[in-house]
N, C-alpha and C positions, 0 to 999 in steps of 0.2 A: 720737287724738282725732277724731270723725268728721266729715269734712266734708261738707255738703250743697250741690251744684250744682244751680240751678234755671235752666232755658232757657227765655227767654220767648219766643215762637213770635209771628208773624202770619199769620194764616190767613183766608181769604176769609169773611166773614158779614156780616150787618148788626149793628154795635155797639149802635146805639138800640135794636134788637129784641129784643135780648139783655139790655139794662140794663148793661151793661157800663161801666167807667170807660173815659176816653180815654187813650189808649195813654201809659203811663210813659215810653216810648222817645222820644216824638213819634209823629205820624201818619205810617202807614206810605202809600206811594204812593197805595195804592187805598181807603184808610181801612177798611182791616181791623180787626177786634177782636184781641186778644191773649189767646193760650192759652198757659196755662203748665203744663210738666211738671216733674217731677224724679228724680232718682235722687241715693242716697247713696253714701259713701265716694269722692265724686269731688272735683275732677280727678283722673283718674287716667292716668298715663301711657301705658297700653295701651289702655285703653277710650274716655277721653275724646277723643283724637284719631280714634276711628273714627267717634264720634257726630258730629263736628265734621264729617267726610267725608260723613258722610250728609246732614246739612244743607246743606253746600255743593253736593252732587250735584242736589239739589231745589230750589236757589236759595232757600233758606229763610234770612231775616235774624235773627240771636239777639242777645240783650241777656242778660248773667249777672248772677245774684244770688247770692253767694258768703259763707263763711266766711273769715276772714284775707285779706281783699281791699281794694285802694284803688287809685284812679288815679293815674299818674304827674304830677306837676306839671303839665305841659302838658293833660293831660285826653287825651291821645293813645293811650295803654294802660292797660289793666287788669291790676293784679299780683293774682295769686293766690298766697298763701301757702300751701305745702304741708308740714305739719308732719311728716308720717309719711316723705316723701321727702327731704326738707331741700332744697327748692329754690324756687324763685320762677318762675311761668310769667307771661309778657307776652303778654296777649290783645288784639287790636283788638277795643274795645270796643262797634263796629257791625257786625261780623260773626262774630265769637267766635275768628278765626283766632288760632292760635298764632304768634306772631311771634319769640319767643325765650324761652329758657331760663337761669337763672343759678343753676348748682349752689354746693353748700357754704353754703348758707344755713340754719344748724342751727337746727330746730324752732321755725320762724317761727308766731306766734300774731297778736299785734296787732303791726302796722309803721307805720311813718311817717318821712317825710323832713322834716328840719328847714325850717324857712320858707326860709332862704336856699340851700336844696337842697345843701348841703355833705355834710350827714350822713343816715344812713339808720339807722334805730334799730327794732330787734326784740325784742320780749319772749318769750322763750323758757319759756313756760308750765310745761312739763314737766319742765324743766332746771333751774328756778330761778335764773334768771341773764337779763341784758340784754345784749345783743350790739350794738356800735357798728361801723358801715361805712362805707368812704368811697363817698358816695353815685353818684360818676363812675364808679367801676369794679367797687363791691362787695367791695373788700378790706376783710379785717376789720381793725377799728382795735383793739379791746379787746372782752373778756369781762369782765362785771362779775357777779360772784356777788350773789345777792339773797335775801330773805326767801321764804318759799312763795309758788309761785305767782304771778308778775308778769303783769299782766293789760293795763291800757290805759295809754296814751301820750300826754300836750300836751306843746306848745313854748312857749317864752317868746318874744315878737315877735322880739327881736334874734337868736334861734337860739343862744343861749351856754347855755341849760339845756333839757333833757328833764325831764319828770317823769314817773313811772312808780307806779299803784297796784300794791300787793302785796296780792293778795286774800285768803290765808290766813294772813298777818302781821298783818292789821289795820294797814296803814301806807301810807303812799306816800314815794316817795323823789325828791330831785332829783339830777340830773346834772350836772356840769359837762362840757359837749361838748367845750371845748378840751382839758381834760387828761384826760378821759373817766375820770372818777371820780365816784364818790357823794360829795355834800359835807354831805348833812344827810338826815334823816327825821323823819316826824312821825307820831303814831298816829292812827287814824280810828277810825270806828264799825265793825261786824262785816263782813266782805267787802264791801272797797271795789272799785267797777267800773270803771264809766266816768269820765272825769277830762275837764275842757274849761276852756280858758282864755278868760276874758270879752275881748269885743273891745279893752277898753280895756286888757289885759294887766295888769289891777291883780289880780283874784280867780282861783281856780282852783276850780272846782264838782266834785263827787264825789258818784256815786251809790253810797248803802251799801245794797249788796244784801240783805245780811242783817239789815236793819231797815227802816224805813220811812220813811227822810229822805233830805234832800241835804245835805251839809257844804260851808261856804264858805270858803276860806283865803286871808288876804292872805299871799301866799307870799313875799313880800318881807320882811314882818316874821315870817314862819314862825308863824303864829299863827290859829287857828280863830277865826272872827269871828260867824258865824252856822251855826244849823241850822234848815231848812226842813223841815216835815213835808208829804210828798208822797204816799206810799203805800206799801206793803209791796212790796219788792223793787226797789227803786230802783236804775236799772240804767245806762241809757245814752243818750246825748245826740244830738241833731240839730237844728241850727240852721233857726229859721223863714225865714230869709234877709232879715229887715228890719234886721240890723244890731244889733236890741236884744233880740229874744227866742230863746229856745232850748226846745226840748221834751225832757222826761225821760220815757223809759219805766218804768213802775212794775209790774214784771212778775208778783208776787203779787196786787198790789191790782187788775190789769186794767184799769190807767187809764194815762193819758199827761199830764202836767202842763207846761203852759206857765210857764215861768219869765223874769221880767223882769230882765235882765242890770243894769240901771242900780239899779233899786229893791230888788233883791235879794228878790222875792216871788213868790208864786205867783198867776197873772193869771188861770187858767182849766184845767179839767180835763176831760178827753175819756174818755170811758168806751170800752175798747177791750176787749171779752172774747177769751180765750185766750192771755194772757200774752205782750205787745208787748214786744217786744225791739229790735232794730235799726231804725231808721227813715230814709226820706228823705222831703223835700217835694218835689214836682213845683217846675218853674221858674215857673210862674204862681201859685203859692202855693196854690192852690185844695184840693190834696190833701194828705193824709198817708198814705203808705203804710208799714206795718209788718210784720213779722214777726211771727207769733203762735206760739210757741214750743211751748205746750202742744195745740194742738188741730190741728197740720200745717197751717196755712192764712197765707196771704199775705192782709191786710187791708189795705181802703182807706178812708179816713175823710174825708167832704165836710167842709171846715175851716170852711166858712160854716154849714151845718147841726149841724154837730158830730155827726153821724150816721155810723155804719158802713153804706157803699153796697154794698160789696162784698167776699166773702172767697172767696179762689182756692185749693182745695187744691192742695197741694205735697207734699212729702215729710216725713219724721220730724224733728222739732227744727229748724225752719228758723232761719238765724241771721244772718248778714251780709246786707246789702242795698244794691245800687247802682244807679243808672241815669244815663245822660247828662244828661238833660234836668232836672236837680235845682236847687233853688233855691240862692241863694249860701250858701258855710259859714258865714257869719257872721250 
């Protein structure tokens, strides 16, 4: 799988004069604008350290937007999952410095910590399995064979269960984390991808990428309770940050839907050309940033005007997105 690494630089110029959005990683010391460049097939164990050394030599601060990434529970490290080299790289999210590496993490694609921080779960996308590790030391606890192409992961609030979409088998599975066993599976629409637990721990939301809707499951009753039409290519989720609403990207429809997690209804639709994929909302709740996969752009949407205010050229097929100054995750 190609991994796209985007480095966000802080360079001297007038942000207002250029019409650029406010820095996603927070204001720089001089109020500088942000300039983005990208290269593909990274992070790479040879070239990435060389790039980081150059940035360090010129005192350039960097924030990373990645595929197969997440922050540690304390938000002090950013984890880059490298499927080709079968390892995890831990970065300082403020400087981009490589802090440590964890080897022997087989084919990590989507990764996640259980809420109690006891388990680290990795969907091995190419190998059709889910790997469960002890989070304290990353020792393998269990490898679970799955259907074709395990994709995204969610957890129950009590950390007893992990839920994984199986994209090419059109199903999702529930895993008992104490026994590391698959305990049930349910069929879904075509190509389930993003999976999201509502704040009340009652419903799982699943984006059906091969169709045009969102599916909502009562996971305790193990049944589908509702389908919501959102747009073609319903894919992935990002919290608005108000504890009630979540955004869903519709890659083929070129829209982002705002979902009310209490009423289970679409409350608004944003037009985002170019195939919106992964998203982040700024801490102040004013902007939605999204990778737009088909046009090699990072797109910024003003949430008050509901308009695209900037598109930043990046590399081919941008996917994962992360920055420190994000809205709350629920």
